[in-house]
VMD Tcl script that draws the C-alpha trace (Angstrom):
set ca {
  {-9.53 2.39 -8.46}
  {-8.01 -0.52 -9.83}
  {-10.41 -3.63 -10.19}
  {-8.84 -6.62 -11.90}
  {-12.17 -8.30 -11.45}
  {-14.95 -8.13 -8.61}
  {-14.39 -9.86 -4.84}
  {-12.99 -10.07 -0.45}
  {-10.24 -11.38 3.46}
  {-11.49 -13.00 5.95}
  {-14.52 -11.97 3.78}
  {-13.60 -13.83 0.90}
  {-14.76 -17.28 0.72}
  {-17.71 -18.11 -1.52}
  {-16.82 -16.11 -4.30}
  {-14.14 -17.52 -5.23}
  {-16.30 -20.71 -5.85}
  {-16.99 -18.05 -8.47}
  {-14.12 -19.50 -10.81}
  {-15.54 -23.23 -10.89}
  {-19.54 -22.54 -11.17}
  {-21.21 -22.39 -14.30}
  {-21.44 -18.37 -15.87}
  {-24.49 -16.89 -13.85}
  {-24.72 -19.19 -11.07}
  {-25.32 -16.98 -7.28}
  {-22.56 -16.38 -4.93}
  {-23.41 -18.64 -1.82}
  {-25.89 -16.93 0.72}
  {-24.72 -15.74 3.82}
  {-21.50 -13.46 4.63}
  {-19.44 -15.17 1.72}
  {-20.79 -18.09 2.76}
  {-18.52 -18.47 5.90}
  {-21.16 -19.88 8.01}
  {-22.41 -22.69 5.75}
  {-21.61 -26.34 6.25}
  {-18.12 -27.67 6.30}
  {-19.02 -31.11 5.73}
  {-15.99 -33.32 3.82}
  {-13.36 -30.70 5.00}
  {-10.79 -30.75 7.37}
  {-11.61 -29.71 10.99}
  {-10.10 -27.64 13.19}
  {-9.71 -28.91 16.77}
  {-7.33 -27.74 20.05}
  {-4.46 -29.16 20.51}
  {-2.49 -28.69 17.02}
  {1.58 -28.72 17.08}
  {2.51 -26.18 14.35}
  {6.08 -27.33 12.19}
  {7.32 -25.22 10.19}
  {8.05 -24.64 7.24}
  {5.24 -26.86 6.60}
  {2.26 -24.99 7.95}
  {3.25 -21.48 5.78}
  {2.01 -23.81 2.51}
  {-1.32 -24.45 1.58}
  {-3.68 -26.78 3.48}
  {-5.87 -28.11 1.02}
  {-7.87 -30.45 3.01}
  {-9.43 -27.30 5.11}
  {-12.07 -25.03 2.58}
  {-10.25 -21.89 3.31}
  {-7.40 -19.79 3.74}
  {-4.81 -16.76 3.62}
  {-1.81 -14.93 3.63}
  {-2.42 -11.78 4.84}
  {0.04 -9.00 5.32}
  {-0.90 -5.50 6.25}
  {1.87 -1.95 6.81}
  {1.90 1.11 8.61}
  {4.56 3.46 6.13}
  {5.48 6.95 6.30}
  {7.03 8.41 3.34}
  {10.65 10.36 3.29}
  {8.24 13.88 4.81}
  {6.96 11.54 7.24}
  {3.10 11.34 5.99}
  {1.55 8.51 7.10}
  {0.14 5.85 4.40}
  {-0.58 1.75 4.27}
  {-1.00 -1.24 2.52}
  {-2.01 -4.81 2.02}
  {-1.34 -7.63 -0.03}
  {-3.42 -10.97 0.46}
  {-3.19 -14.04 -0.87}
  {-6.28 -16.63 -0.41}
  {-7.03 -20.36 -0.95}
  {-10.34 -22.38 -1.39}
  {-11.37 -25.87 -1.84}
  {-14.75 -25.65 -3.88}
  {-15.42 -29.46 -3.09}
  {-13.55 -31.83 -0.14}
  {-12.15 -35.13 -1.06}
  {-8.54 -36.18 -3.06}
  {-6.86 -33.34 -4.68}
  {-7.66 -33.54 -8.62}
  {-4.72 -32.17 -10.87}
  {-4.50 -29.66 -13.41}
  {-7.40 -27.75 -14.85}
  {-9.23 -30.52 -12.60}
  {-8.24 -29.12 -9.20}
  {-10.83 -28.14 -6.75}
  {-8.33 -24.91 -5.68}
  {-9.39 -21.65 -6.59}
  {-6.94 -18.44 -5.78}
  {-8.01 -14.86 -5.41}
  {-5.72 -11.83 -4.73}
  {-6.02 -8.41 -2.86}
  {-3.58 -5.52 -3.37}
  {-4.70 -1.94 -2.12}
  {-2.43 1.55 -1.34}
  {-3.84 3.92 1.15}
  {-3.18 7.44 1.98}
  {-5.08 10.34 3.86}
  {-6.17 11.77 0.14}
  {-6.86 8.32 -1.70}
  {-7.34 4.62 -1.72}
  {-6.33 2.34 -4.32}
  {-7.26 -1.51 -4.46}
  {-7.00 -4.33 -7.01}
  {-8.14 -8.10 -7.19}
  {-7.11 -10.89 -9.67}
  {-8.50 -14.79 -9.37}
  {-6.90 -17.97 -10.59}
  {-7.30 -21.37 -10.84}
  {-5.43 -24.31 -8.91}
  {-3.48 -26.93 -10.74}
  {-2.27 -25.13 -13.62}
  {0.61 -22.76 -11.34}
  {-0.86 -19.29 -12.16}
  {-1.23 -19.01 -7.84}
  {0.44 -20.93 -5.09}
  {2.34 -21.55 -2.48}
  {5.97 -23.56 -1.31}
  {7.73 -23.38 1.51}
  {11.67 -23.98 0.83}
  {11.98 -21.01 0.05}
  {8.84 -19.98 1.14}
  {7.11 -18.03 -1.90}
  {3.06 -17.19 -2.15}
  {1.98 -15.34 -5.33}
  {-0.65 -14.98 -8.25}
  {0.69 -14.22 -11.10}
  {2.87 -10.86 -11.08}
  {1.95 -10.78 -7.46}
  {5.22 -12.00 -5.04}
  {6.07 -12.30 -1.79}
  {9.03 -14.52 -1.56}
  {12.01 -15.62 0.98}
  {15.55 -16.84 0.08}
  {17.46 -20.26 0.84}
  {18.18 -17.53 3.85}
  {14.61 -17.06 5.12}
  {14.23 -18.42 8.68}
  {11.36 -20.26 9.01}
  {10.73 -19.97 12.70}
  {10.26 -15.96 11.44}
  {9.33 -16.09 7.99}
  {12.07 -13.44 7.53}
  {13.35 -11.73 5.53}
  {10.88 -11.45 2.49}
  {10.12 -9.32 -0.41}
  {6.42 -8.29 -1.29}
  {5.38 -6.64 -4.26}
  {1.69 -6.05 -6.40}
  {1.21 -4.12 -9.36}
  {-2.03 -2.65 -11.10}
  {-3.28 -0.42 -12.96}
  {-2.90 2.90 -10.93}
  {-0.66 1.83 -8.26}
  {2.53 -0.80 -7.52}
  {4.26 -1.44 -4.59}
  {7.42 -3.47 -3.60}
  {8.66 -3.69 -0.07}
  {11.72 -5.30 1.61}
  {10.20 -7.34 4.88}
  {12.96 -8.15 8.08}
  {11.81 -9.63 11.57}
  {13.91 -10.17 14.76}
  {10.92 -12.00 16.77}
  {9.49 -15.31 16.47}
  {6.28 -15.78 15.06}
  {3.40 -15.95 17.24}
  {0.22 -18.39 17.65}
  {-2.84 -16.76 18.45}
  {-5.91 -17.57 20.24}
  {-5.22 -20.91 22.66}
  {-1.92 -22.02 21.08}
  {-2.87 -20.84 17.37}
  {-6.43 -22.54 17.85}
  {-8.71 -19.58 17.58}
  {-12.60 -20.04 18.87}
  {-14.73 -18.05 16.51}
  {-18.31 -18.70 18.76}
  {-19.92 -20.41 21.50}
  {-20.15 -23.81 19.10}
  {-17.41 -25.63 17.03}
  {-16.49 -22.57 14.87}
  {-12.55 -21.88 14.62}
  {-9.62 -21.53 13.38}
  {-5.79 -22.29 12.82}
  {-4.26 -18.82 13.38}
  {-0.82 -17.59 13.83}
  {0.95 -14.18 12.67}
  {4.22 -12.26 12.35}
  {3.92 -9.01 13.82}
  {7.18 -7.82 14.23}
  {8.02 -6.81 10.70}
  {9.98 -4.06 9.90}
  {9.03 -2.86 5.89}
  {11.21 -0.74 3.94}
  {10.79 -0.18 0.29}
  {8.87 2.28 -2.54}
  {4.87 2.42 -3.21}
  {3.98 3.81 -6.23}
  {0.66 6.25 -7.18}
  {-0.54 7.13 -10.93}
  {3.27 7.10 -11.72}
  {4.50 9.29 -8.81}
  {7.12 7.09 -6.38}
  {7.24 7.57 -2.64}
  {10.30 5.73 -0.66}
  {8.53 4.23 2.35}
  {9.11 2.53 5.50}
  {7.30 1.12 8.94}
  {5.93 -1.87 10.39}
  {4.12 -4.88 9.26}
  {1.86 -7.26 10.03}
  {1.54 -11.11 8.55}
  {-1.67 -13.33 9.53}
  {-1.55 -16.73 8.33}
  {-5.16 -18.53 8.80}
  {-7.19 -21.37 7.97}
  {-10.19 -23.05 8.68}
  {-13.26 -24.71 7.01}
  {-16.13 -22.98 8.79}
  {-15.14 -19.69 10.94}
  {-18.45 -17.97 11.30}
  {-21.77 -19.69 12.84}
  {-25.07 -18.86 11.49}
  {-25.63 -16.60 13.54}
  {-22.72 -14.39 13.04}
  {-22.59 -11.44 10.49}
  {-18.85 -10.36 10.73}
  {-16.18 -9.06 12.75}
  {-14.21 -6.15 13.41}
  {-10.53 -7.24 13.66}
  {-7.69 -4.65 14.70}
  {-3.62 -5.29 14.26}
  {-1.96 -2.99 16.18}
  {1.42 -1.65 16.73}
  {2.10 0.14 19.97}
  {4.84 2.61 19.83}
  {6.30 1.01 22.95}
  {6.97 -2.03 21.01}
  {3.88 -4.19 22.31}
  {1.24 -6.10 19.77}
  {-2.25 -6.69 20.12}
  {-4.73 -8.88 17.92}
  {-8.07 -8.26 18.95}
  {-11.61 -8.87 16.86}
  {-15.33 -8.51 17.77}
  {-17.36 -11.21 15.86}
  {-20.82 -9.80 15.72}
  {-24.11 -12.10 16.71}
  {-27.50 -10.97 15.26}
  {-28.54 -10.87 18.93}
  {-26.24 -8.36 19.73}
  {-23.93 -10.07 22.55}
  {-20.99 -10.12 20.31}
  {-17.98 -12.41 21.09}
  {-14.81 -10.55 21.55}
  {-11.03 -11.76 22.13}
  {-7.73 -10.99 21.44}
  {-4.00 -11.34 22.36}
  {-1.78 -9.09 23.59}
  {2.31 -9.72 22.58}
  {5.35 -8.56 24.34}
  {8.36 -9.24 22.81}
  {10.57 -12.39 23.82}
  {6.88 -13.28 26.46}
  {4.53 -15.70 26.01}
  {1.26 -14.25 24.21}
  {-1.46 -13.58 26.29}
  {-4.96 -14.26 25.73}
  {-7.71 -11.99 26.46}
  {-10.92 -12.78 27.71}
  {-13.90 -11.86 26.17}
  {-15.38 -10.64 29.27}
  {-12.59 -7.93 29.74}
  {-12.48 -6.55 26.04}
  {-15.12 -3.93 25.37}
  {-14.99 -2.13 21.79}
  {-17.13 0.35 21.58}
  {-18.33 2.60 17.75}
  {-17.59 6.07 18.46}
  {-18.88 7.69 15.42}
  {-20.93 6.53 11.60}
  {-19.22 7.29 8.33}
  {-21.14 7.02 5.29}
  {-18.92 4.66 2.69}
  {-20.89 3.15 -0.56}
  {-24.19 3.30 0.52}
  {-23.32 1.90 3.58}
  {-23.24 3.21 7.62}
  {-20.22 1.51 9.03}
  {-18.54 2.83 12.06}
  {-15.76 5.65 11.48}
  {-14.07 5.66 15.00}
  {-13.57 3.10 17.81}
  {-12.59 3.03 21.67}
  {-11.29 -0.10 23.12}
  {-10.46 -0.94 26.89}
  {-8.65 -3.65 28.44}
  {-9.43 -3.26 32.11}
  {-6.54 -5.88 33.08}
  {-3.89 -3.91 30.68}
  {-5.23 -0.13 32.00}
  {-5.67 0.22 28.27}
  {-8.44 2.97 27.03}
  {-7.40 3.95 23.71}
  {-9.45 5.96 20.74}
  {-8.93 4.69 17.14}
  {-9.32 6.78 14.08}
  {-8.71 5.98 10.38}
  {-5.87 7.27 7.96}
  {-8.99 7.57 5.04}
  {-12.43 6.74 6.49}
  {-13.05 6.22 2.56}
  {-10.87 2.90 2.82}
  {-13.66 0.89 1.39}
  {-12.53 -2.44 -0.69}
  {-15.63 -2.32 -3.56}
  {-14.43 -6.09 -4.44}
  {-17.01 -8.77 -4.88}
  {-17.84 -9.22 -1.14}
  {-16.90 -6.22 -0.31}
  {-15.48 -4.46 2.87}
  {-13.38 -1.65 4.78}
  {-9.56 -2.37 5.34}
  {-7.38 0.56 6.04}
  {-4.53 2.33 8.40}
  {-5.40 3.48 11.84}
  {-3.85 5.33 14.56}
  {-5.18 5.28 18.10}
  {-3.90 7.46 21.49}
  {-5.34 7.82 25.12}
  {-3.37 5.53 27.60}
  {-1.11 3.88 24.76}
  {-0.37 5.37 21.41}
  {0.62 3.61 18.14}
  {-0.47 2.58 14.33}
  {-2.15 -0.20 12.82}
  {-5.24 -2.20 10.77}
  {-8.63 -2.27 11.08}
  {-10.74 -4.21 9.00}
  {-14.84 -4.08 9.21}
  {-16.75 -6.98 7.79}
  {-20.40 -7.66 6.86}
  {-21.74 -4.22 7.02}
}
mol new
graphics top color blue
foreach p $ca { graphics top sphere $p radius 0.5 }
foreach p [lrange $ca 0 end-1] q [lrange $ca 1 end] { graphics top cylinder $p $q radius 0.2 }
display resetview
């Protein structure tokens, strides 16, 4: 495994402040600081009008943000594998944006590759204001050091495609070409994704229709790969309430062409909140009611001294859906500064397909 520093996706944000804190000061308390007060930062409210390519770029008045891509792939022999590429931004304080080394924007990158027999990951950090990391909208480019997600003058803003993607660590690397034949989709209620019964929410959209082709190299051994990919764009200032401990998030590609985004926000009292969107090509997304979704851990696994779910049953009555989800590699643990589980899965039952699962806060 390659770890260029130490830190987490949706599980990351308090740790980025390490770059702006005196040496030895502890990380924010709580799950990566996501439930802390966001006073002074911009608020997420319903009814936002999204604009592309502007919303592909940073939103520095909000505290946290990410560009997050996962890919379910197969090699030339048909063996499954997966990869993750993520760029995170966090503002360490609200207020007018400072230039150069005084910038309050800090950045983090995560990259990972997963096969049934191995899981490799890496993590890097950068300060804002000096060009080491950032995002521009036209042509689209997101980068941290040499890791890149990059478009061209021909990239369609409504699809954010085509793109090239690359990352390199000590013991793995990858390069992919991504394309899409369907536009972006707004998650939640028109892009407003509510995370609790209080005011916690994010702005959230996805490109779940990427096709991917390229090469993964692990310890000098290259593999030509192809498959499906999913990118999430999300920004917020306080996505968790103080009584929430983490989430279980699914991005699912159905063999029949539909997509499903689904998450469970875990409450300390056990009254977990479920939400998701059913995505059909050429049709509006369908927001799923929390009462319509049942997500049940079916097995447990020991990873890094923690006990976490190793398999899931998901049922959604309104879709006549009942599936069992199993990981490609149960040890797909990101031993980063705020550790979390993330890896490719396969599901079967009333429907079949592949996807990615993230579990945080265990």
